[in-house]
C-alpha positions, 0 to 999 in steps of 0.5 A, a space after each residue: 561531166 565535161 569538168 571531170 573530163 577536163 581535169 583528167 585530161 590535164 592530169 594525163 598531159 602532165 603525166 605523159 611528160 615524164 621519162 620512162 625506165 625500168 621499175 622496181 617493186 614498191 608496195 607501200 601503197 597499192 590499189 587496195 589503198 584506194 578501193 578500201 580492200 586493206 582498211 580497218 585491219 590491225 593485221 594488214 601488213 602481215 608482218 607476223 608471217 616471217 616464217 612458214 608457220 608462226 604462232 603468237 600468244 598475247 595476254 593483256 591487262 587494261 584499266 579503262 577510265 571510259 569504256 563506252 566513250 561517253 561524256 563525263 556524266 556517263 563514264 564507266 570505268 572498267 578493268 579488262 583482261 584479254 587473251 589473244 592468239 595469232 596463227 599464220 601460214 605461208 607457202 609457195 615460191 619467193 615473192 621476187 620471182 615467178 610462181 604461186 604463193 599463199 598466206 592465211 592468218 587468224 587472230 582471235 581475242 577473248 575479253 572479260 571484265 574484272 569489274 563487278 556488274 559489267 559483262 561484255 555482250 560479245 566478248 570475242 573478236 575474230 579476224 581471218 585474212 587469206 590470200 593467193 598470188 600468181 606471178 608471171 614474168 611480167 604479170 602479177 595476180 592476187 586475190 584476198 578474202 578477209 573476214 573480221 568480227 569485232 565485239 562492241 564497246 569501243 575496242 578499236 583503240 583499246 586493242 589495236 595498239 592505240 591506232 584509230 580506225 579509218 572510219 572514225 565514227 565506227 570506233 564505238 561499235 561492234 562490227 562484222 566485215 567481209 571483204 574480197 579484193 582482186 589485184 592485177 599488175 602488168 609490167 609494160 615496156 617502160 611502165 607498170 599498169 595496176 588494176 584493183 577491185 574490192 567488195 566490202 560488206 559492213 554490219 555494225 551493232 550498237 549495244 546498250 550494255 544495261 538494257 541489252 537493246 541494240 541498233 543495227 547499221 549496214 554499209 556496202 562499198 564497191 570500188 575499182 582502181 586503175 593506176 599507171 606508174 613510170 619512173 622518171 630519169 630525173 628523180 632517182 628511186 621515184 615513181 610517178 603515177 596517175 590513178 582513178 578510183 570509181 565505185 559506189 557507197 551504200 549506207 542502208 539506213 540513209 533515206 536518199 540512197 547510194 552514192 556513186 563516186 569518182 576520184 582521180 589522183 596524182 600518185 608518187 612513191 619514193 623507195 630510198 632503201 628497205 629502211 626508208 620509203 614514202 608514198 603519197 597522192 593528191 586528188 579529189 573525190 566527186 560524189 553524186 546520187 541518182 535519186 536527186 541532184 546531189 553533187 559534191 566535190 572534196 579534195 583528198 590526199 595522203 602521205 605514208 612513210 617510214 624512216 629508220 636511223 642507224 641508231 635504231 630510231 624508227 619514225 612513221 607518218 600517216 596523213 590522210 584526208 578522205 570522205 565517206 557517207 556517215 553511218 550514224 547521221 542519216 544522209 550526212 557525208 563525213 570528211 576526215 583529216 588524220 595525222 598520225 606520227 609514231 616513233 620508237 627507239 631500241 636501247 641496250 638490254 632489250 628495252 624499247 620506248 614507243 611514242 605515237 600522236 594522233 590528230 583527227 578532224 571530222 566534218 559532218 555535212 548534210 547532203 540534203 538542204 533540209 537537214 540540220 545534222 551537221 557537226 565537227 569533231 576533234 580527236 587527239 590521242 597520245 600513246 607511250 609504251 615501254 617494252 622489254 624483251 625476255 629470254 624464255 625457253 621454248 619461245 622464239 621471242 617474248 616481251 613484256 610491256 607497259 603502256 598508257 593511252 590518252 584520248 580527248 574528243 571535242 565536238 560541236 555537239 556536247 553529247 559526243 565529247 569524251 575523255 579516256 585514259 588507259 593503263 595496261 600491261 602486256 605479255 607477248 610470246 612467239 613460237 
């Protein structure tokens, strides 16, 4: 405990040495980044909500070489057809001034296989994201409630644009997630104080499509985050801050009980322009259990950002290292490092080319001395897409695109090795 206090004191001394000026909003990262309130959702950015009422329809055809993410001896190829609908509403005052605003966004997916003898156990996905925000002259309060339900069979990469889920080992599972997140920010005379609180309830289901048998897993997470940001005079358009995240992770199938965690971090945000912004953090995550003498300290960090060139070239980067209790390997912790780089380029006549590379390293380590369940995994992924905008009456926007995804996972336990290739054609229409 003294060691934790000493490190926090050192962070605080360095933090107080910065100068103070008036701040501006920068939402690239906030308290939900650390509590988990925004993770595992393909709709986090709410970029769809450009108008008061928005509707979007998507049809996708996909050829998948390894539907269940198994090794080469058990691979199962499939042709898949999916239909999606997104519907969103927003209202209230402008987010830059005092007032009340709200949003609600629903996405529904229905999937079917065109392969004989193969049917989905649970063919529907549902996501419902809701939120309200109350803004005063110096105080902002937001409340979000999200509900997500995903069918089984490794859909996270297939139908979220090739992006890996934040909890890597859950990519092959069906899941239900219920989340409530509360955030409060207060502008002080020369700084900003933010407080976030999040409750997550996860239910996972692993289904054997041939026998119909299933195995259930459950995970609960309770987290709170407190941060304080100032803008130093010697760094233009930059905010520096100190944050502290604390909470509890409970995986129902782990015999040794829930883990408590405490994660202090130094944070920074650089908001150069609406087209260029970066945010990052560095700290450590200390975990312990009340049931035994387990204690573990892991370094954590993150960097998120985007840049748009005058030539309409767009680049994005997402680098994170996090630690969490394993869902599959009882009483293991998983430290995951992820690097994701994306690029897109717009051309004449409405053509767009997109590229993305992902590297993810996961290290499973037992939290009790008598376990031998440890392993490591290297996941590499590459995605390329070509899109063409179309002019169709009655639709505000429409696009057709083709894409290719490749995945390779190498594990120290061969059972978890897999390769996957996906080819697809997608039509998107917006009202």
